[in-house]
C-alpha positions in Angstrom: -4.3 -9.7 -14.9 -4.5 -10.3 -18.1 -7.1 -12.4 -17.8 -9.5 -10.2 -16.0 -8.6 -7.4 -18.8 -9.9 -9.9 -21.5 -12.4 -10.9 -19.7 -13.5 -7.2 -19.3 -12.6 -6.0 -22.2 -15.1 -9.5 -24.1 -17.5 -8.3 -21.2 -17.5 -4.5 -22.9 -17.7 -4.8 -27.0 -18.7 -8.8 -27.6 -21.1 -9.6 -23.8 -22.0 -12.9 -26.3 -18.6 -14.5 -26.2 -17.7 -14.2 -22.9 -18.0 -17.5 -21.7 -16.1 -18.8 -24.4 -13.1 -16.9 -23.8 -13.7 -17.3 -19.9 -13.7 -21.3 -20.9 -10.9 -20.6 -22.9 -8.6 -19.7 -19.5 -10.0 -22.3 -17.0 -9.5 -25.0 -19.8 -6.0 -23.9 -21.2 -3.1 -25.7 -20.4 -0.9 -23.1 -22.4 -1.5 -20.0 -20.8 1.4 -18.2 -22.5 -0.4 -19.2 -25.7 -3.6 -18.5 -24.7 -2.9 -15.2 -24.0 -1.1 -14.9 -27.4 -4.4 -15.6 -28.6 -6.3 -13.1 -26.6 -4.2 -10.7 -28.0 -4.8 -11.2 -31.8 -8.7 -11.0 -30.8 -8.9 -8.8 -28.7 -5.7 -6.3 -28.3 -2.5 -6.8 -26.2 -2.3 -6.2 -22.6 1.2 -6.6 -20.9 1.1 -5.6 -17.2 4.7 -5.3 -17.1 3.9 -1.8 -18.6 1.9 -0.7 -15.0 4.0 -2.3 -12.9 6.4 0.1 -12.7 8.9 -0.5 -10.1 12.9 1.1 -11.2 13.5 4.9 -11.2 12.9 6.8 -14.3 16.1 6.1 -16.6 15.2 7.9 -19.6 16.5 11.1 -21.3 16.5 14.1 -18.6 15.0 16.4 -20.8 11.8 14.3 -21.8 10.3 13.7 -18.0 8.4 16.1 -18.1 6.0 15.9 -21.0 6.7 11.9 -19.9 4.6 13.1 -16.7 2.6 14.9 -17.8 1.3 12.4 -20.7 1.3 9.7 -18.0 -1.4 12.3 -15.7 -3.3 13.0 -18.6 -3.6 9.1 -19.8 -4.2 8.2 -15.9 -7.4 10.8 -15.8 -8.8 9.7 -18.9 -8.8 6.0 -17.3 -10.4 7.3 -14.0 -13.4 9.3 -15.8 -14.1 5.5 -17.8 -14.9 4.2 -14.3 -13.3 1.2 -13.1 -17.0 -0.4 -15.1 -15.8 0.9 -18.7 -12.8 0.4 -18.8 -10.8 -2.9 -18.8 -7.3 -1.8 -17.5 -8.5 0.0 -14.4 -10.3 -3.8 -13.5 -7.2 -5.7 -14.5 -5.1 -3.2 -11.8 -7.9 -3.9 -9.5 -6.4 -7.2 -8.8 -3.8 -5.9 -6.5 -6.5 -4.6 -4.2 -8.9 -7.3 -4.3 -5.5 -9.8 -3.7 -4.6 -7.1 -0.3 -6.4 -9.0 1.8 -4.5 -11.9 0.3 -0.8 -10.5 0.2 -1.9 -9.8 4.0 -1.7 -13.0 4.8 1.6 -13.9 3.1 3.6 -10.9 4.0 2.5 -10.0 8.0 3.9 -11.1 10.9 7.2 -13.2 9.6 4.9 -14.9 7.1 8.1 -14.9 4.9 11.2 -15.0 4.8 13.4 -11.9 5.9 15.2 -11.2 2.3 11.5 -11.9 0.9 10.1 -9.3 3.4 12.7 -6.9 2.9 11.9 -6.8 -1.0 7.7 -7.0 -0.5 7.6 -3.6 1.2 11.4 -2.5 -0.9 9.2 -2.9 -4.2 5.9 -4.5 -4.4 3.5 -2.8 -1.3 4.4 0.9 -2.7 3.6 -0.2 -5.9 0.5 -1.9 -5.3 -0.4 1.5 -3.0 0.3 3.5 -6.3 -1.8 0.9 -8.3 -4.9 1.1 -6.5 -4.3 4.6 -4.8 -3.0 7.2 -5.5 -3.9 11.1 -5.1 -7.8 11.6 -5.9 -7.8 13.1 -9.1 -8.9 16.4 -8.9 -5.3 17.4 -7.6 -3.8 15.7 -10.7 -6.2 18.0 -12.4 -5.1 20.7 -9.9 -1.3 19.8 -11.0 -2.0 19.4 -14.4 -3.5 23.4 -14.4 -0.4 24.4 -13.2 2.2 22.9 -15.5 -0.1 23.7 -17.8 -0.4 27.6 -16.6 4.0 27.6 -16.7 3.1 28.2 -12.6 5.3 24.3 -11.8 7.7 23.1 -14.3 8.4 19.2 -13.3 11.9 18.7 -13.0 13.6 14.7 -13.7 14.3 13.0 -10.7 18.0 13.7 -9.1 19.8 13.0 -6.0 20.3 16.7 -4.5 18.1 19.3 -6.3 20.3 21.9 -4.8 23.1 20.6 -7.3 20.8 21.7 -9.7 22.0 24.4 -12.6 18.7 26.5 -10.7 17.5 27.7 -7.4 14.5 26.1 -6.2 11.6 28.8 -4.6 10.8 26.3 -2.5 10.9 21.8 -2.7 7.9 19.8 -1.6 8.2 16.6 -0.5 6.4 14.4 -3.0 6.0 11.5 -1.1 5.2 10.6 2.6 8.1 10.2 4.2 9.1 6.4 5.7 7.5 5.8 9.0 9.7 3.1 10.4 11.8 3.5 13.7 14.8 3.8 11.7 13.7 7.4 10.5 12.0 8.6 13.4 13.5 11.6 15.3 12.6 12.8 18.6 9.2 12.3 20.5 7.1 9.7 21.7 8.1 7.0 19.9 12.1 7.3 19.9 11.1 7.9 23.8 9.4 3.9 23.7 12.0 2.5 21.2 15.1 4.1 23.4 13.2 2.7 27.3 12.8 -0.7 24.9 9.5 -1.1 25.0 8.5 -1.2 21.4 11.5 -3.1 18.4 11.5 -2.8 14.7 9.8 -5.7 12.9 12.2 -6.3 10.3 15.1 -3.8 9.4 14.8 -0.8 6.7 12.1 -0.5 5.2 9.7 -3.2 6.9 11.6 -1.6 10.3 7.7 -0.8 11.5 6.4 -1.9 15.0 6.4 -5.0 15.9 3.0 -6.2 17.5 1.0 -9.2 18.4 -2.2 -10.1 17.2 -4.4 -7.7 19.0 -2.1 -5.0 18.6 0.0 -5.3 21.6 3.6 -3.6 20.7 6.5 -6.4 21.4 10.1 -4.8 23.8 13.2 -5.5 22.6 13.4 -8.2 25.0 10.4 -10.5 22.9 8.4 -9.6 25.9 4.6 -8.7 24.7 3.8 -5.0 26.7 0.7 -5.7 28.6 -0.8 -2.5 28.1 0.7 -1.0 24.6 -0.6 -1.4 21.7 0.2 0.4 18.5 -2.3 1.4 15.2 -1.6 2.5 12.0 1.0 3.7 9.5 4.1 3.4 12.9 2.9 -0.8 12.3 3.8 -1.0 8.7 6.2 -3.7 7.9 4.6 -5.9 11.0 1.9 -6.0 8.7 1.3 -4.9 5.9 -0.4 -1.6 4.6 -1.6 0.0 8.0 -2.2 3.9 6.4 -5.4 2.1 4.8 -8.3 4.7 4.7 -11.2 3.4 7.2 -14.7 3.2 5.8 -17.9 1.8 6.8 -17.3 -1.4 5.5 -17.3 -4.2 8.3 -14.5 -5.9 6.6 -12.5 -2.6 6.7 -9.1 -3.9 7.6 -8.4 -1.3 9.9 -11.5 -1.1 11.6 -11.0 -5.1 12.6 -7.7 -3.8 13.9 -9.3 -1.3 15.7 -11.9 -3.6 17.4 -8.9 -6.4 18.5 -6.8 -3.9 20.0 -9.8 -2.4 22.1 -11.1 -5.6 23.1 -7.6 -7.0 24.2 -7.7 -3.3 26.1 -10.5 -3.6 27.5 -10.3 -7.3 28.8 -6.5 -6.3 30.1 -8.7 -3.4 32.1 -11.1 -5.4 33.1 -8.6 -7.9 34.8 -6.9 -5.0 36.7 -10.1 -3.9 37.8 -11.4 -6.6 39.1 -7.9 -7.4 40.8 -7.7 -4.1 42.5 -11.4 -4.6 43.9 -10.2 -8.1 45.4 -7.0 -6.6 46.8 -9.2 -4.0 48.3 -11.6 -6.4 49.9 -9.0 -8.6 51.4 -6.9 -5.2 52.5 -10.5 -4.5 54.4 -11.1 -7.8 55.7 
């Protein structure tokens, strides 16, 4: 992230010096010293300020203003666009290397403890850094706050025990989609019948599938006529709520194609077997 930040800063402010900065980064055997030198010349950049994984721990009374300031800063960066913001380009590293993260994390690529750490901390952070709500929704929320319609409260374990009674509550995050959090419905029925199983413990307890997106049953057998895609398999593979795009390299489309090809192949075998059976019976 630091390397990308400084290259972007130099590209914007002094493009003639870009080659020398890139040479420093590629040839340096003491990376911390190189970054210290770049910070002296082009300003400090600390990735840790953006890699927030811990719950808010400041004074409760300061949370509302911190929240507003964060949104305003985020909106200001979005208006610059990726090309005009070294910070945005540094954060884009998480998007650029998402496929590499998939190769590492997908289908037991990590140890069990590392898998739980990845999905418990880093997967969500990655999604927030390069995804998040549309800027128009942030602008709407900011306008409601400034108009006094919405009041931002600090994080708390039980809002009902606060010093006031809320008119309504809005879930700020999408509920966990793993098997441990599923209520009555299709997925719960499949789980109870042993047709599916969790890839790992919570929070990586999405449905386990094979490379063709076919579900793995409780006994470890592949379900030949059951394919699962999307958020339900988060934990077996990474970031399955990716919004599909026309890009032919889009991971969601590639997985969907594999599933369809597998389905058609299975259907073809079944149809061929049925025709053979009926022919033999007729003869």
